[in-house]
N, C-alpha and C positions, 0 to 999 in steps of 0.2 A: 851017151855016157852020163850017168846020174851024178849029181854033186853029192859029196859026202857032207854030213852035218858038221858045222863048225863048232869047235870047243868053246864053252862058256868063257874060259879065261882069255881066249883069243878075241872073242866078241867084246869083252870088257876093255881089253887093250885098245881095240879099234875105237870104241866109244870115247875113251879118254882122249885119244889123239885127235879124233875128228872134232870133238867139242872144243878142244884147245885151239885147233886151227880155225874153226868157225868163229870163235870169240875174237881172234886177232883181226879177222876181216870185218865183222859187223859191229864190234865193240858195243856201243850203247843201244844199237838197234837189234840186238840178238833176241829173236822170238821164233816161235814154231814156223810161221810162214816163211821167214827168211832162211831158216835152217833147211827146209825142204828145197827151196830155190837154190841154196848153196850146194846141196848134194847133187841136184840135177845139173847145175852149171859146171860143177867140177867133174862131171862124168861118173860120179860114184853110183848114181841111180840113172840108168839110161832113160832118155825121154820117152821111148816106146813103153818102158815098164811103168812109168808114171801115168801115161795115157791109158794103158791096159788096166791099171789099178782103178783109175777113175771110171772107166767103162764098167768094171765089175761092181764097184760100189753104186753107181747109178742104176745098174740092173737090179741089184739087191733092193734098193729103195723102191724102184719101179714095181717089183713083184710084191712088195709089202703094201704099197699104196694103191695099186690098181688090180684089176682082174685080167689084165692083158697078157698076151703070150710073149714068148721070146721074139717071135717074128714081128709083133707089134712094136716091141721095144727097139729092135734093130732098125725098123723102118723109121721110127721117130728120131732116133739118134744119128741117123745117117748124115744129116747136114751138120749137126753139131761137131762131130768128130772128123768129118770129111773122109769117111771110109764107106765102103759098100756095106750093104746089109750082111752079105756073106762074111766079110772080114770081121765085122762086129760079132757075129754069131760064132765064128771060129775062136775069137779072143775069149768069149764067155765060156765056151766049152773047154778050151785048153787051160785057162788060167783060174777059173773059179775054184777048182779044188786045190790048186797050188798055193794061192794067197792066204788060205785060211786053215792050213794045217801047220801045227807047230812042230815040224820035223826037221827044221833047218838048224836048230841049235842043240848041241849035245850038252846036257847039264851034268853029266857025270864028271868026276874029277880024275 
């Protein structure tokens, strides 16, 4: 079952509330790094999703910086992520298109 795009107004409401809650917790230490940590700690962003995003971004950087293949990357990252080569390859093929398409927010009013 595919997720429906979320309305922009709902996203704005979520942003206002989450930032308000975050500032209550971190007060003077409110910064981007703490915000990401807060979202993961509260379960708003699942740890697996954060890991998968990191793998995708590492893979993108790897393909720009080297002439290596996906298999080379998966072999190299196996120890860093404590996942098998096959698991890393599956994450790349499944999530690379999902993370970089802006189809999740409906900007219509």
